[in-house]
N, C-alpha and C positions, 0 to 999 in steps of 0.2 A: 461309572465310567472306569474302562480300562485302563492299566497304566499307561500305554501308549497315549489313549486320549488325553491324560492327565498331563503327562510330558508336553504334547503339543500345545494344550490350553496354557501352561504355565509360560511357555515359550512366547506365546503369543500376547500373552498379558504383559510380559517384560518387555517386548518388543513395542507394544503400544505406549508404556509407561516413559519409555527412553525416548519415543518420539514426540510424546507429550512434553517432556522435560527441553528436549532440543527447541520444540517451538517456543515454549515460555522464555527459554535462555535468548532465543533471538528476539522475542517481543522487549524483553527487558534492554537489551543490547539496543535495539533500535532508538528506545528513549535516551539513551545515553551519546548517541553518536552525534559529534559536533564536526560536519565538514570545516576542512580550513578555508580561509579566506582566497579567493581566486581558485578554488577548486571546481567551481561548475560554472557553465554559462547560462544555466536555466534551474529554477526552481519550480516545480510542477506540483500542484496542489490537487488531489483526486477529490472529486465532488461526493456527497452523500444525499441523502432525501433532506428535501427544506419542510419547512414547516407548512401547514394548510394555506397560510396566506402569502408564501412565498417567501418567507425571511430565513435566514442562516440559524440553525438550532445550535446547541451547546456543541453536539458532537463535532458540527463542521467547523463551528468557531475554533473550536481548539487546534483543528488542523490549520485554519488560516492564521491563527495567532503565531504557530510553530513555524508556518512558512515565512511570515514576516520577519520572525526572530531569526531565521536561518539565512535569509537573504541579507538581513544586516549584516550578520556575522561574516557572510562571504564577501560583502562590500568593503569591511574594515582593512583599509590600505591598500585594496587591490586596484590594478588600473582600469579594469572593465567591471560594470555592473551586471549582475545576472539578470536575467529576464523571469519575471513572475510569470507562469502560465497556469490558469485555471483551467479544470478540466471537468466538465459534467453537463449532460443534456437534460431534456425534458422526459422523466419517467413517467410512468402512469400515475404515480404517487406524488407527483410535481405539479403547482400550478403554472410554473415557469421553468425554463432552462436553468439548471443549477448555477451555471458559470455567470451569469449576470449578478445575481446577488453576491456572489463570490467576489467578484470583482468590486462590487459597490462596498463590500466589508473591509477589503484592502485599501481602497482609496480612503475610507474613513480612518483608518489605522495609520495613513501618512504616505501610502503608496501613489507614484503618480500614474494617472489613468491612461496616459499614452504609452507608458512603458508596460503596461500589461497586455499579455496575450490571451484570447478567450477561445477554448474548443467547446463548443456548445451541442456538439452532435452525439456525444458517447452515451450510451444506455447501462453499459458494463464495465466492470473493472478492465477486461481484456480492449474494450473500446477505448478506454481512458489512455491506456497505455499506446495503442496503436495509433490513434488519431493525435494524440499529444506529440508521440515520435516522429509523424509525418510533419506536423507544424515545426518542431526543431530543426528537422533534416532541411526543410526549405529555407529556413531562416540562416541555418549555417551548413551549406552543402560540403564543406570542407571537413566537417565532424565538429562534434559537440559533447560536452558532459553535463550531466544535469542530476540534480538531487530531488527525489520525488518524496513528498509529505503526505503521510495519510495517518490514520488512526494505528496506535499501537499494535492491536490485535490483527490489523489487516496487513501489517508489514511483510511476515513471511510468504505469504501468498503473493503479494504484490513483488516480491524480491524475486520469485521463483518465475512467475511471468515476465518480469523484465529480463530476466536472464535468456528466457526462451525467445523472447522477442528480439534479443541482441541490442538491448537498449544499454548505453554506458552510464548506468545509474548506480547513486548510493541513495538507500531508503532510509527515511528519517521518521520515526513514529512521534505523533503528538498522544499524549495520555488522555485517553478517552474518559468520559464522566462515569465514575465509580456505578451509579445506579444502573446504566446502560451496558458496561463492559462484560458481565457474564453471559447475557443472552446474545450480545453482539461477536462474543469469542468463540463461543458454541456453534453458532450460525456459520462464521469464518471457517472454522476448522473443518465443517461439514462441506462447506464449498470447496475447501482445498482438497479434500479426500475425493471429492465428485470430478473435480476438475482433471487432477490426476489419477484417476480410479485404477487404469492401467498398471503403472508404475506401482501404486500401492497394493495392489491384485498380486503383481510378480514378488514384491518384498515378502508378502505376508505367504506366499506358496515356498520360497526360499527358507523361511524362519520355520514353517512347518515341517518341510523336508529335512532340516538339519535336525530338528527335535526327532524326527522317526530315525534318521541316520545313526546319532549318537548314543 
């Protein structure tokens, strides 16, 4: 490889490492994020694949437990109670729409069924945010604030999509089961790159150009 090629390759490797570290830092920060009481009107839980018999698996249970905990913290001393909104439709891998079992899990954890909002049409993360945003806007046409709860590895992509969709959201991460984390994280990083491939391609081009010029 020519010296120029080596320079460009090294620059791209460094760029990739910085990007990966930034992604990992956001993942860790999402686990530690603690919204203050009264700082949100809604707690949105993003769905994930159910078990073959339509039950809540450990990955999704972690999200729901985190949402229940977050809602309790937001209610502590606040005048209004944030509404829990579960978001998840029936994908080709699900026996039923995800929102139903998610709501049932929260009711079993002590939430009131009549206080839950269900969004059961979404099939992707973009759908989750778009349709949940529509429900929140309908419920609070004068404006709202929300906390979005999902798995920690999923938080960077969700945060970017929420910003693109102009959702006034804080993203909180639930620790994913250790056995599933590596595979799920790799898949989500790949999805992040595919979703925003134009931006990534532009950044790669800039880094390569800088390496050539310097």
